[in-house]
PDB file with SEQRES, HELIX, SHEET and CRYST1 records, atoms N, CA, C and O in Angstrom:
SEQRES   1 A   78  UNK UNK UNK UNK UNK UNK UNK UNK UNK UNK UNK UNK UNK          
SEQRES   2 A   78  UNK UNK UNK UNK UNK UNK UNK UNK UNK UNK UNK UNK UNK          
SEQRES   3 A   78  UNK UNK UNK UNK UNK UNK UNK UNK UNK UNK UNK UNK UNK          
SEQRES   4 A   78  UNK UNK UNK UNK UNK UNK UNK UNK UNK UNK UNK UNK UNK          
SEQRES   5 A   78  UNK UNK UNK UNK UNK UNK UNK UNK UNK UNK UNK UNK UNK          
SEQRES   6 A   78  UNK UNK UNK UNK UNK UNK UNK UNK UNK UNK UNK UNK UNK          
HELIX    1 AA1 UNK A    8  UNK A   17  1                                  10    
HELIX    2 AA2 UNK A   37  UNK A   49  1                                  13    
HELIX    3 AA3 UNK A   65  UNK A   76  1                                  12    
SHEET    1 AA1 4 UNK A   2  UNK A   4  0                                        
SHEET    2 AA1 4 UNK A  55  UNK A  62 -1                                        
SHEET    3 AA1 4 UNK A  22  UNK A  26 -1                                        
SHEET    4 AA1 4 UNK A  31  UNK A  33 -1                                        
CRYST1    1.000    1.000    1.000  90.00  90.00  90.00 P 1           1          
ATOM      1  N   UNK A   1     146.852 202.127 118.331  1.00  0.00           N  
ATOM      2  CA  UNK A   1     148.190 201.749 118.537  1.00  0.00           C  
ATOM      3  C   UNK A   1     149.047 202.903 117.878  1.00  0.00           C  
ATOM      4  O   UNK A   1     148.828 203.246 116.717  1.00  0.00           O  
ATOM      5  N   UNK A   2     149.958 203.448 118.595  1.00  0.00           N  
ATOM      6  CA  UNK A   2     150.995 204.563 118.145  1.00  0.00           C  
ATOM      7  C   UNK A   2     151.932 203.845 117.116  1.00  0.00           C  
ATOM      8  O   UNK A   2     152.241 202.654 117.150  1.00  0.00           O  
ATOM      9  N   UNK A   3     152.323 204.754 116.216  1.00  0.00           N  
ATOM     10  CA  UNK A   3     153.203 204.349 115.156  1.00  0.00           C  
ATOM     11  C   UNK A   3     154.594 204.924 115.519  1.00  0.00           C  
ATOM     12  O   UNK A   3     154.792 206.037 116.006  1.00  0.00           O  
ATOM     13  N   UNK A   4     155.507 204.016 115.215  1.00  0.00           N  
ATOM     14  CA  UNK A   4     156.894 204.392 115.511  1.00  0.00           C  
ATOM     15  C   UNK A   4     157.765 203.998 114.369  1.00  0.00           C  
ATOM     16  O   UNK A   4     157.902 202.790 114.172  1.00  0.00           O  
ATOM     17  N   UNK A   5     158.372 204.842 113.588  1.00  0.00           N  
ATOM     18  CA  UNK A   5     159.181 204.582 112.404  1.00  0.00           C  
ATOM     19  C   UNK A   5     158.729 203.276 111.682  1.00  0.00           C  
ATOM     20  O   UNK A   5     159.212 202.182 111.972  1.00  0.00           O  
ATOM     21  N   UNK A   6     157.879 203.433 110.831  1.00  0.00           N  
ATOM     22  CA  UNK A   6     157.305 202.273 109.903  1.00  0.00           C  
ATOM     23  C   UNK A   6     158.073 202.036 108.678  1.00  0.00           C  
ATOM     24  O   UNK A   6     158.747 202.899 108.114  1.00  0.00           O  
ATOM     25  N   UNK A   7     157.929 200.760 108.277  1.00  0.00           N  
ATOM     26  CA  UNK A   7     158.584 200.387 107.035  1.00  0.00           C  
ATOM     27  C   UNK A   7     157.285 200.310 106.086  1.00  0.00           C  
ATOM     28  O   UNK A   7     156.523 199.345 106.150  1.00  0.00           O  
ATOM     29  N   UNK A   8     157.100 201.278 105.289  1.00  0.00           N  
ATOM     30  CA  UNK A   8     155.938 201.469 104.334  1.00  0.00           C  
ATOM     31  C   UNK A   8     155.542 200.220 103.611  1.00  0.00           C  
ATOM     32  O   UNK A   8     154.382 199.816 103.532  1.00  0.00           O  
ATOM     33  N   UNK A   9     156.744 199.554 103.013  1.00  0.00           N  
ATOM     34  CA  UNK A   9     156.527 198.375 102.155  1.00  0.00           C  
ATOM     35  C   UNK A   9     155.931 197.225 102.965  1.00  0.00           C  
ATOM     36  O   UNK A   9     155.041 196.513 102.500  1.00  0.00           O  
ATOM     37  N   UNK A  10     156.468 197.053 104.250  1.00  0.00           N  
ATOM     38  CA  UNK A  10     155.931 195.855 105.133  1.00  0.00           C  
ATOM     39  C   UNK A  10     154.647 196.209 105.555  1.00  0.00           C  
ATOM     40  O   UNK A  10     153.817 195.308 105.678  1.00  0.00           O  
ATOM     41  N   UNK A  11     154.312 197.478 105.822  1.00  0.00           N  
ATOM     42  CA  UNK A  11     152.849 197.866 106.109  1.00  0.00           C  
ATOM     43  C   UNK A  11     151.852 197.611 105.083  1.00  0.00           C  
ATOM     44  O   UNK A  11     150.712 197.218 105.332  1.00  0.00           O  
ATOM     45  N   UNK A  12     152.287 197.831 103.986  1.00  0.00           N  
ATOM     46  CA  UNK A  12     151.369 197.567 102.724  1.00  0.00           C  
ATOM     47  C   UNK A  12     151.253 196.034 102.620  1.00  0.00           C  
ATOM     48  O   UNK A  12     150.192 195.550 102.225  1.00  0.00           O  
ATOM     49  N   UNK A  13     152.193 195.322 102.922  1.00  0.00           N  
ATOM     50  CA  UNK A  13     152.038 193.795 102.873  1.00  0.00           C  
ATOM     51  C   UNK A  13     151.046 193.320 104.001  1.00  0.00           C  
ATOM     52  O   UNK A  13     150.217 192.435 103.789  1.00  0.00           O  
ATOM     53  N   UNK A  14     151.169 193.907 105.113  1.00  0.00           N  
ATOM     54  CA  UNK A  14     150.252 193.656 106.177  1.00  0.00           C  
ATOM     55  C   UNK A  14     148.711 193.966 105.876  1.00  0.00           C  
ATOM     56  O   UNK A  14     147.769 193.234 106.178  1.00  0.00           O  
ATOM     57  N   UNK A  15     148.648 195.140 105.251  1.00  0.00           N  
ATOM     58  CA  UNK A  15     147.236 195.567 104.858  1.00  0.00           C  
ATOM     59  C   UNK A  15     146.655 194.607 103.882  1.00  0.00           C  
ATOM     60  O   UNK A  15     145.454 194.344 103.950  1.00  0.00           O  
ATOM     61  N   UNK A  16     147.453 194.038 102.939  1.00  0.00           N  
ATOM     62  CA  UNK A  16     146.963 193.108 102.026  1.00  0.00           C  
ATOM     63  C   UNK A  16     146.479 191.725 102.660  1.00  0.00           C  
ATOM     64  O   UNK A  16     145.653 190.994 102.115  1.00  0.00           O  
ATOM     65  N   UNK A  17     147.107 191.457 103.895  1.00  0.00           N  
ATOM     66  CA  UNK A  17     146.818 190.233 104.565  1.00  0.00           C  
ATOM     67  C   UNK A  17     145.611 190.407 105.503  1.00  0.00           C  
ATOM     68  O   UNK A  17     144.968 189.422 105.865  1.00  0.00           O  
ATOM     69  N   UNK A  18     145.307 191.627 105.891  1.00  0.00           N  
ATOM     70  CA  UNK A  18     144.295 191.959 106.919  1.00  0.00           C  
ATOM     71  C   UNK A  18     142.973 191.448 106.412  1.00  0.00           C  
ATOM     72  O   UNK A  18     142.645 191.574 105.232  1.00  0.00           O  
ATOM     73  N   UNK A  19     142.233 190.879 107.306  1.00  0.00           N  
ATOM     74  CA  UNK A  19     140.873 190.297 106.971  1.00  0.00           C  
ATOM     75  C   UNK A  19     139.783 191.405 107.107  1.00  0.00           C  
ATOM     76  O   UNK A  19     138.782 191.442 106.392  1.00  0.00           O  
ATOM     77  N   UNK A  20     140.049 192.238 108.020  1.00  0.00           N  
ATOM     78  CA  UNK A  20     139.098 193.416 108.230  1.00  0.00           C  
ATOM     79  C   UNK A  20     139.630 194.799 107.985  1.00  0.00           C  
ATOM     80  O   UNK A  20     140.740 194.957 107.476  1.00  0.00           O  
ATOM     81  N   UNK A  21     138.905 195.747 108.318  1.00  0.00           N  
ATOM     82  CA  UNK A  21     139.278 197.046 108.039  1.00  0.00           C  
ATOM     83  C   UNK A  21     140.433 197.579 108.992  1.00  0.00           C  
ATOM     84  O   UNK A  21     140.273 197.456 110.206  1.00  0.00           O  
ATOM     85  N   UNK A  22     141.550 198.145 108.511  1.00  0.00           N  
ATOM     86  CA  UNK A  22     142.497 198.847 109.123  1.00  0.00           C  
ATOM     87  C   UNK A  22     142.423 200.362 108.981  1.00  0.00           C  
ATOM     88  O   UNK A  22     142.354 200.880 107.866  1.00  0.00           O  
ATOM     89  N   UNK A  23     142.435 201.063 110.091  1.00  0.00           N  
ATOM     90  CA  UNK A  23     142.260 202.612 110.024  1.00  0.00           C  
ATOM     91  C   UNK A  23     143.509 203.179 110.429  1.00  0.00           C  
ATOM     92  O   UNK A  23     144.122 202.707 111.387  1.00  0.00           O  
ATOM     93  N   UNK A  24     143.997 204.302 109.675  1.00  0.00           N  
ATOM     94  CA  UNK A  24     144.880 205.117 110.049  1.00  0.00           C  
ATOM     95  C   UNK A  24     144.252 206.260 110.670  1.00  0.00           C  
ATOM     96  O   UNK A  24     143.504 206.884 109.918  1.00  0.00           O  
ATOM     97  N   UNK A  25     144.374 206.725 111.938  1.00  0.00           N  
ATOM     98  CA  UNK A  25     143.733 207.664 112.643  1.00  0.00           C  
ATOM     99  C   UNK A  25     144.629 208.889 112.829  1.00  0.00           C  
ATOM    100  O   UNK A  25     145.528 208.790 113.664  1.00  0.00           O  
ATOM    101  N   UNK A  26     144.497 209.984 112.178  1.00  0.00           N  
ATOM    102  CA  UNK A  26     145.416 211.098 112.210  1.00  0.00           C  
ATOM    103  C   UNK A  26     145.237 211.816 113.652  1.00  0.00           C  
ATOM    104  O   UNK A  26     144.360 211.490 114.452  1.00  0.00           O  
ATOM    105  N   UNK A  27     146.217 212.867 113.877  1.00  0.00           N  
ATOM    106  CA  UNK A  27     146.169 213.592 115.120  1.00  0.00           C  
ATOM    107  C   UNK A  27     144.906 214.450 114.972  1.00  0.00           C  
ATOM    108  O   UNK A  27     144.393 214.791 116.037  1.00  0.00           O  
ATOM    109  N   UNK A  28     144.388 214.807 113.986  1.00  0.00           N  
ATOM    110  CA  UNK A  28     143.253 215.587 113.771  1.00  0.00           C  
ATOM    111  C   UNK A  28     141.904 214.908 114.005  1.00  0.00           C  
ATOM    112  O   UNK A  28     140.858 215.548 114.121  1.00  0.00           O  
ATOM    113  N   UNK A  29     141.988 213.517 114.073  1.00  0.00           N  
ATOM    114  CA  UNK A  29     140.919 212.750 114.389  1.00  0.00           C  
ATOM    115  C   UNK A  29     140.276 212.134 113.039  1.00  0.00           C  
ATOM    116  O   UNK A  29     139.301 211.392 113.163  1.00  0.00           O  
ATOM    117  N   UNK A  30     140.749 212.395 111.855  1.00  0.00           N  
ATOM    118  CA  UNK A  30     140.368 211.764 110.758  1.00  0.00           C  
ATOM    119  C   UNK A  30     140.722 210.336 110.674  1.00  0.00           C  
ATOM    120  O   UNK A  30     141.829 209.923 111.021  1.00  0.00           O  
ATOM    121  N   UNK A  31     139.779 209.578 110.213  1.00  0.00           N  
ATOM    122  CA  UNK A  31     139.923 208.128 110.167  1.00  0.00           C  
ATOM    123  C   UNK A  31     140.013 207.547 108.674  1.00  0.00           C  
ATOM    124  O   UNK A  31     138.971 207.498 108.020  1.00  0.00           O  
ATOM    125  N   UNK A  32     140.970 207.196 108.227  1.00  0.00           N  
ATOM    126  CA  UNK A  32     141.200 206.735 106.767  1.00  0.00           C  
ATOM    127  C   UNK A  32     141.280 205.154 106.772  1.00  0.00           C  
ATOM    128  O   UNK A  32     142.165 204.573 107.400  1.00  0.00           O  
ATOM    129  N   UNK A  33     140.383 204.533 106.094  1.00  0.00           N  
ATOM    130  CA  UNK A  33     140.303 203.081 105.853  1.00  0.00           C  
ATOM    131  C   UNK A  33     141.385 202.632 104.837  1.00  0.00           C  
ATOM    132  O   UNK A  33     141.291 202.900 103.639  1.00  0.00           O  
ATOM    133  N   UNK A  34     142.344 201.984 105.334  1.00  0.00           N  
ATOM    134  CA  UNK A  34     143.622 201.658 104.621  1.00  0.00           C  
ATOM    135  C   UNK A  34     143.349 200.395 103.683  1.00  0.00           C  
ATOM    136  O   UNK A  34     144.257 199.989 102.958  1.00  0.00           O  
ATOM    137  N   UNK A  35     142.134 199.792 103.697  1.00  0.00           N  
ATOM    138  CA  UNK A  35     141.768 198.829 102.806  1.00  0.00           C  
ATOM    139  C   UNK A  35     141.537 199.481 101.498  1.00  0.00           C  
ATOM    140  O   UNK A  35     141.642 198.827 100.460  1.00  0.00           O  
ATOM    141  N   UNK A  36     141.225 200.752 101.493  1.00  0.00           N  
ATOM    142  CA  UNK A  36     141.039 201.472 100.246  1.00  0.00           C  
ATOM    143  C   UNK A  36     142.418 201.956  99.698  1.00  0.00           C  
ATOM    144  O   UNK A  36     143.228 202.573 100.389  1.00  0.00           O  
ATOM    145  N   UNK A  37     142.618 201.599  98.318  1.00  0.00           N  
ATOM    146  CA  UNK A  37     143.943 201.952  97.679  1.00  0.00           C  
ATOM    147  C   UNK A  37     144.226 203.492  97.611  1.00  0.00           C  
ATOM    148  O   UNK A  37     145.371 203.944  97.583  1.00  0.00           O  
ATOM    149  N   UNK A  38     143.149 204.221  97.587  1.00  0.00           N  
ATOM    150  CA  UNK A  38     143.280 205.693  97.595  1.00  0.00           C  
ATOM    151  C   UNK A  38     143.802 206.131  98.970  1.00  0.00           C  
ATOM    152  O   UNK A  38     144.724 206.940  99.077  1.00  0.00           O  
ATOM    153  N   UNK A  39     143.235 205.619  99.929  1.00  0.00           N  
ATOM    154  CA  UNK A  39     143.554 206.131 101.405  1.00  0.00           C  
ATOM    155  C   UNK A  39     144.909 205.411 101.768  1.00  0.00           C  
ATOM    156  O   UNK A  39     145.616 205.924 102.636  1.00  0.00           O  
ATOM    157  N   UNK A  40     145.313 204.215 101.128  1.00  0.00           N  
ATOM    158  CA  UNK A  40     146.727 203.789 101.344  1.00  0.00           C  
ATOM    159  C   UNK A  40     147.555 204.799 100.875  1.00  0.00           C  
ATOM    160  O   UNK A  40     148.327 205.318 101.680  1.00  0.00           O  
ATOM    161  N   UNK A  41     147.536 205.222  99.577  1.00  0.00           N  
ATOM    162  CA  UNK A  41     148.420 206.149  98.947  1.00  0.00           C  
ATOM    163  C   UNK A  41     148.591 207.303  99.778  1.00  0.00           C  
ATOM    164  O   UNK A  41     149.713 207.667 100.133  1.00  0.00           O  
ATOM    165  N   UNK A  42     147.443 207.952 100.139  1.00  0.00           N  
ATOM    166  CA  UNK A  42     147.383 209.228 100.889  1.00  0.00           C  
ATOM    167  C   UNK A  42     148.025 209.079 102.341  1.00  0.00           C  
ATOM    168  O   UNK A  42     148.778 209.909 102.850  1.00  0.00           O  
ATOM    169  N   UNK A  43     147.654 208.028 102.854  1.00  0.00           N  
ATOM    170  CA  UNK A  43     148.132 207.687 104.297  1.00  0.00           C  
ATOM    171  C   UNK A  43     149.512 207.406 104.382  1.00  0.00           C  
ATOM    172  O   UNK A  43     150.185 207.982 105.237  1.00  0.00           O  
ATOM    173  N   UNK A  44     150.057 206.535 103.549  1.00  0.00           N  
ATOM    174  CA  UNK A  44     151.494 206.143 103.490  1.00  0.00           C  
ATOM    175  C   UNK A  44     152.276 207.331 103.143  1.00  0.00           C  
ATOM    176  O   UNK A  44     153.398 207.445 103.637  1.00  0.00           O  
ATOM    177  N   UNK A  45     151.797 208.272 102.315  1.00  0.00           N  
ATOM    178  CA  UNK A  45     152.520 209.401 101.959  1.00  0.00           C  
ATOM    179  C   UNK A  45     152.689 210.354 103.103  1.00  0.00           C  
ATOM    180  O   UNK A  45     153.735 210.981 103.272  1.00  0.00           O  
ATOM    181  N   UNK A  46     151.609 210.455 103.912  1.00  0.00           N  
ATOM    182  CA  UNK A  46     151.681 211.334 105.022  1.00  0.00           C  
ATOM    183  C   UNK A  46     152.597 210.740 106.087  1.00  0.00           C  
ATOM    184  O   UNK A  46     153.345 211.489 106.715  1.00  0.00           O  
ATOM    185  N   UNK A  47     152.571 209.382 106.327  1.00  0.00           N  
ATOM    186  CA  UNK A  47     153.428 208.801 107.190  1.00  0.00           C  
ATOM    187  C   UNK A  47     154.946 208.983 106.712  1.00  0.00           C  
ATOM    188  O   UNK A  47     155.814 209.259 107.540  1.00  0.00           O  
ATOM    189  N   UNK A  48     155.199 208.845 105.561  1.00  0.00           N  
ATOM    190  CA  UNK A  48     156.529 208.931 105.037  1.00  0.00           C  
ATOM    191  C   UNK A  48     157.108 210.429 105.211  1.00  0.00           C  
ATOM    192  O   UNK A  48     158.286 210.662 105.483  1.00  0.00           O  
ATOM    193  N   UNK A  49     156.203 211.324 105.032  1.00  0.00           N  
ATOM    194  CA  UNK A  49     156.552 212.763 105.185  1.00  0.00           C  
ATOM    195  C   UNK A  49     156.930 213.164 106.679  1.00  0.00           C  
ATOM    196  O   UNK A  49     157.643 214.132 106.945  1.00  0.00           O  
ATOM    197  N   UNK A  50     156.390 212.339 107.592  1.00  0.00           N  
ATOM    198  CA  UNK A  50     156.774 212.591 108.984  1.00  0.00           C  
ATOM    199  C   UNK A  50     157.555 211.456 109.613  1.00  0.00           C  
ATOM    200  O   UNK A  50     157.543 211.220 110.821  1.00  0.00           O  
ATOM    201  N   UNK A  51     158.265 210.739 108.670  1.00  0.00           N  
ATOM    202  CA  UNK A  51     159.050 209.498 109.082  1.00  0.00           C  
ATOM    203  C   UNK A  51     160.260 209.970 109.916  1.00  0.00           C  
ATOM    204  O   UNK A  51     160.806 209.173 110.681  1.00  0.00           O  
ATOM    205  N   UNK A  52     160.707 211.274 109.790  1.00  0.00           N  
ATOM    206  CA  UNK A  52     161.879 211.725 110.627  1.00  0.00           C  
ATOM    207  C   UNK A  52     161.534 211.681 112.071  1.00  0.00           C  
ATOM    208  O   UNK A  52     162.448 211.544 112.884  1.00  0.00           O  
ATOM    209  N   UNK A  53     160.348 211.780 112.451  1.00  0.00           N  
ATOM    210  CA  UNK A  53     160.002 211.835 113.841  1.00  0.00           C  
ATOM    211  C   UNK A  53     160.044 210.395 114.457  1.00  0.00           C  
ATOM    212  O   UNK A  53     159.770 209.420 113.756  1.00  0.00           O  
ATOM    213  N   UNK A  54     160.368 210.282 115.689  1.00  0.00           N  
ATOM    214  CA  UNK A  54     160.481 208.928 116.301  1.00  0.00           C  
ATOM    215  C   UNK A  54     159.006 208.397 116.434  1.00  0.00           C  
ATOM    216  O   UNK A  54     158.737 207.222 116.185  1.00  0.00           O  
ATOM    217  N   UNK A  55     158.026 209.344 116.854  1.00  0.00           N  
ATOM    218  CA  UNK A  55     156.653 208.948 116.930  1.00  0.00           C  
ATOM    219  C   UNK A  55     155.852 209.607 115.891  1.00  0.00           C  
ATOM    220  O   UNK A  55     155.867 210.833 115.786  1.00  0.00           O  
ATOM    221  N   UNK A  56     155.146 208.850 115.108  1.00  0.00           N  
ATOM    222  CA  UNK A  56     154.481 209.472 114.018  1.00  0.00           C  
ATOM    223  C   UNK A  56     153.054 210.020 114.469  1.00  0.00           C  
ATOM    224  O   UNK A  56     152.413 209.467 115.363  1.00  0.00           O  
ATOM    225  N   UNK A  57     152.625 211.096 113.816  1.00  0.00           N  
ATOM    226  CA  UNK A  57     151.302 211.737 114.253  1.00  0.00           C  
ATOM    227  C   UNK A  57     150.115 211.121 113.910  1.00  0.00           C  
ATOM    228  O   UNK A  57     149.145 211.773 113.524  1.00  0.00           O  
ATOM    229  N   UNK A  58     150.108 209.729 114.034  1.00  0.00           N  
ATOM    230  CA  UNK A  58     148.948 208.957 113.641  1.00  0.00           C  
ATOM    231  C   UNK A  58     149.005 207.646 114.544  1.00  0.00           C  
ATOM    232  O   UNK A  58     149.982 207.305 115.210  1.00  0.00           O  
ATOM    233  N   UNK A  59     147.794 206.971 114.453  1.00  0.00           N  
ATOM    234  CA  UNK A  59     147.664 205.782 115.098  1.00  0.00           C  
ATOM    235  C   UNK A  59     146.958 204.709 114.090  1.00  0.00           C  
ATOM    236  O   UNK A  59     146.257 205.106 113.160  1.00  0.00           O  
ATOM    237  N   UNK A  60     147.179 203.402 114.324  1.00  0.00           N  
ATOM    238  CA  UNK A  60     146.463 202.441 113.527  1.00  0.00           C  
ATOM    239  C   UNK A  60     145.478 201.724 114.436  1.00  0.00           C  
ATOM    240  O   UNK A  60     145.708 201.416 115.605  1.00  0.00           O  
ATOM    241  N   UNK A  61     144.362 201.496 113.772  1.00  0.00           N  
ATOM    242  CA  UNK A  61     143.354 200.744 114.550  1.00  0.00           C  
ATOM    243  C   UNK A  61     142.799 199.664 113.656  1.00  0.00           C  
ATOM    244  O   UNK A  61     142.803 199.833 112.437  1.00  0.00           O  
ATOM    245  N   UNK A  62     142.286 198.478 114.241  1.00  0.00           N  
ATOM    246  CA  UNK A  62     141.868 197.489 113.414  1.00  0.00           C  
ATOM    247  C   UNK A  62     140.501 196.943 114.060  1.00  0.00           C  
ATOM    248  O   UNK A  62     140.308 196.890 115.274  1.00  0.00           O  
ATOM    249  N   UNK A  63     139.582 196.546 113.082  1.00  0.00           N  
ATOM    250  CA  UNK A  63     138.360 196.056 113.668  1.00  0.00           C  
ATOM    251  C   UNK A  63     138.428 194.574 114.002  1.00  0.00           C  
ATOM    252  O   UNK A  63     137.768 194.077 114.915  1.00  0.00           O  
ATOM    253  N   UNK A  64     139.207 193.933 113.267  1.00  0.00           N  
ATOM    254  CA  UNK A  64     139.395 192.436 113.485  1.00  0.00           C  
ATOM    255  C   UNK A  64     140.481 192.208 114.527  1.00  0.00           C  
ATOM    256  O   UNK A  64     141.614 192.654 114.348  1.00  0.00           O  
ATOM    257  N   UNK A  65     140.127 191.481 115.673  1.00  0.00           N  
ATOM    258  CA  UNK A  65     141.140 191.167 116.563  1.00  0.00           C  
ATOM    259  C   UNK A  65     142.495 190.455 116.169  1.00  0.00           C  
ATOM    260  O   UNK A  65     143.574 190.630 116.735  1.00  0.00           O  
ATOM    261  N   UNK A  66     142.227 189.561 115.023  1.00  0.00           N  
ATOM    262  CA  UNK A  66     143.496 188.913 114.508  1.00  0.00           C  
ATOM    263  C   UNK A  66     144.402 189.920 113.760  1.00  0.00           C  
ATOM    264  O   UNK A  66     145.631 189.853 113.794  1.00  0.00           O  
ATOM    265  N   UNK A  67     143.679 190.892 113.056  1.00  0.00           N  
ATOM    266  CA  UNK A  67     144.483 191.956 112.566  1.00  0.00           C  
ATOM    267  C   UNK A  67     145.213 192.756 113.365  1.00  0.00           C  
ATOM    268  O   UNK A  67     146.337 193.157 113.065  1.00  0.00           O  
ATOM    269  N   UNK A  68     144.545 193.062 114.542  1.00  0.00           N  
ATOM    270  CA  UNK A  68     145.236 193.922 115.640  1.00  0.00           C  
ATOM    271  C   UNK A  68     146.536 193.132 116.146  1.00  0.00           C  
ATOM    272  O   UNK A  68     147.598 193.729 116.323  1.00  0.00           O  
ATOM    273  N   UNK A  69     146.410 191.927 116.342  1.00  0.00           N  
ATOM    274  CA  UNK A  69     147.473 191.115 116.907  1.00  0.00           C  
ATOM    275  C   UNK A  69     148.626 191.072 115.787  1.00  0.00           C  
ATOM    276  O   UNK A  69     149.809 191.105 116.127  1.00  0.00           O  
ATOM    277  N   UNK A  70     148.249 190.999 114.476  1.00  0.00           N  
ATOM    278  CA  UNK A  70     149.233 191.089 113.451  1.00  0.00           C  
ATOM    279  C   UNK A  70     150.004 192.235 113.452  1.00  0.00           C  
ATOM    280  O   UNK A  70     151.229 192.187 113.334  1.00  0.00           O  
ATOM    281  N   UNK A  71     149.269 193.449 113.600  1.00  0.00           N  
ATOM    282  CA  UNK A  71     149.974 194.698 113.658  1.00  0.00           C  
ATOM    283  C   UNK A  71     150.786 194.915 114.768  1.00  0.00           C  
ATOM    284  O   UNK A  71     151.863 195.494 114.631  1.00  0.00           O  
ATOM    285  N   UNK A  72     150.332 194.455 116.036  1.00  0.00           N  
ATOM    286  CA  UNK A  72     151.007 194.501 117.223  1.00  0.00           C  
ATOM    287  C   UNK A  72     152.445 193.727 117.076  1.00  0.00           C  
ATOM    288  O   UNK A  72     153.517 194.221 117.427  1.00  0.00           O  
ATOM    289  N   UNK A  73     152.282 192.435 116.499  1.00  0.00           N  
ATOM    290  CA  UNK A  73     153.460 191.711 116.246  1.00  0.00           C  
ATOM    291  C   UNK A  73     154.427 192.398 115.345  1.00  0.00           C  
ATOM    292  O   UNK A  73     155.639 192.322 115.546  1.00  0.00           O  
ATOM    293  N   UNK A  74     153.894 193.088 114.322  1.00  0.00           N  
ATOM    294  CA  UNK A  74     154.802 193.856 113.406  1.00  0.00           C  
ATOM    295  C   UNK A  74     155.545 194.962 114.148  1.00  0.00           C  
ATOM    296  O   UNK A  74     156.748 195.141 113.959  1.00  0.00           O  
ATOM    297  N   UNK A  75     154.826 195.705 114.995  1.00  0.00           N  
ATOM    298  CA  UNK A  75     155.426 196.848 115.737  1.00  0.00           C  
ATOM    299  C   UNK A  75     156.394 196.361 116.758  1.00  0.00           C  
ATOM    300  O   UNK A  75     157.357 197.075 117.041  1.00  0.00           O  
ATOM    301  N   UNK A  76     156.226 195.224 117.327  1.00  0.00           N  
ATOM    302  CA  UNK A  76     157.224 194.644 118.295  1.00  0.00           C  
ATOM    303  C   UNK A  76     158.503 194.125 117.655  1.00  0.00           C  
ATOM    304  O   UNK A  76     159.562 194.161 118.281  1.00  0.00           O  
ATOM    305  N   UNK A  77     158.429 193.669 116.482  1.00  0.00           N  
ATOM    306  CA  UNK A  77     159.624 193.111 115.835  1.00  0.00           C  
ATOM    307  C   UNK A  77     160.600 194.086 115.297  1.00  0.00           C  
ATOM    308  O   UNK A  77     161.699 193.708 114.891  1.00  0.00           O  
ATOM    309  N   UNK A  78     160.200 195.452 115.277  1.00  0.00           N  
ATOM    310  CA  UNK A  78     161.063 196.469 114.704  1.00  0.00           C  
ATOM    311  C   UNK A  78     162.105 196.639 115.561  1.00  0.00           C  
ATOM    312  O   UNK A  78     162.989 197.456 115.303  1.00  0.00           O  
TER     313      UNK A  78                                                      
END                                                                             
């Protein structure tokens, strides 16, 4: 799922609620598990650096279908 102008605080809340692993997939193909606090800090920092772009150079992926639906709902409400 492509990212468009995220709210980092809300994204962090969603990560806390997620039941399974959520991945930030960079344009280079790197896959960061956002359930890891270290990856969260690094990933969110990179997203905020590129926040001026309308489409961010990364995607989110979820292992759990319920988490994927939660992320889709978040992206649709913005």
